[in-house]
C-alpha positions as CSV (number, residue, x, y, z in Angstrom):
1,M,69.2,196.9,170.0
2,T,71.2,200.1,169.3
3,T,74.9,199.5,169.3
4,C,78.2,201.4,169.0
5,K,78.6,200.2,165.4
6,T,75.9,202.7,164.2
7,C,76.4,205.4,166.9
8,K,77.7,208.9,165.8
9,H,80.0,209.0,168.9
10,W,81.9,205.9,167.9
11,T,84.9,207.4,166.2
12,A,87.4,205.8,163.8
13,K,90.0,208.4,164.6
14,A,93.4,206.8,165.0
15,P,94.6,206.9,168.6
16,K,97.8,208.8,169.4
17,S,99.5,206.6,172.0
18,F,101.3,203.4,171.0
19,A,99.4,201.4,173.6
20,A,96.0,202.5,172.2
21,K,97.1,201.8,168.7
22,E,97.8,198.2,169.7
23,I,94.3,197.9,171.1
24,F,92.7,199.3,167.9
25,T,94.9,197.6,165.4
26,P,97.1,195.0,167.1
27,T,100.4,193.9,165.4
28,D,101.3,190.3,165.0
29,P,104.4,189.8,167.2
30,D,105.8,187.2,164.8
31,I,105.6,189.1,161.5
32,Y,105.1,192.7,162.6
33,K,102.1,193.2,160.4
34,P,98.5,194.2,161.4
35,M,96.5,191.2,162.7
36,Q,93.1,190.3,161.2
37,M,90.6,190.7,164.0
38,P,87.1,189.2,164.1
39,F,85.4,192.6,165.1
40,E,86.3,196.3,165.2
41,V,86.9,198.4,168.3
42,R,86.9,202.2,168.5
43,E,86.8,205.0,171.0
44,C,83.6,206.5,172.3
45,K,83.8,210.3,172.0
46,H,80.5,211.2,173.6
47,P,80.6,214.8,174.6
48,R,78.9,214.2,178.0
49,M,81.5,211.7,179.2
50,T,83.4,212.9,182.2
51,F,87.1,212.6,182.7
52,C,88.5,211.8,186.2
53,E,85.3,213.1,187.9
54,R,81.9,211.9,189.0
55,P,79.2,211.7,186.2
56,V,76.9,214.7,186.4
57,E,73.7,213.0,185.2
58,P,71.8,209.9,186.5
59,N,72.6,208.1,183.2
60,G,76.0,209.6,182.8
61,F,79.4,207.9,182.5
62,G,83.0,208.7,182.8
63,V,86.5,207.4,182.5
64,A,89.5,207.6,184.9
65,D,93.0,206.4,185.2
66,G,95.4,206.5,188.1
67,S,97.6,209.3,186.8
68,E,94.7,211.5,185.6
69,Y,96.7,211.9,182.4
70,M,94.7,209.9,179.8
71,A,91.8,207.5,179.7
72,M,89.7,206.2,176.8
73,L,86.4,204.4,176.6
74,I,87.1,201.7,174.0
75,T,84.1,199.6,172.9
76,A,83.5,196.8,170.5
77,E,81.0,197.2,167.7
78,D,78.1,195.3,169.4
79,F,78.4,197.2,172.7
80,G,75.3,199.3,173.4
81,C,74.4,202.1,175.8
82,V,71.6,204.5,176.8
83,R,73.5,207.4,175.2
84,Y,73.3,206.0,171.7
85,E,72.7,208.6,168.9
86,E,72.2,207.4,165.3
87,V,74.5,208.7,162.6
88,V,72.5,211.1,160.4
């Protein structure tokens, strides 16, 4: 199966918000150092993803939040989707 781990839209770009940083690289609350996690998560940056609107294609997808300010599709490395594109 094709998964996010090898998809060109699965970006390692560091998130800007503090809340998102804690999702990508959580901090151990006892020692304030990055936690060792069993798998990686990143943001999907597929260019056809819609933001706070209906998907425009039958196999489309989108993200939304209550404030219409910011939403991210965050996936783990073994997640897969029909929009997979291999890194070339």
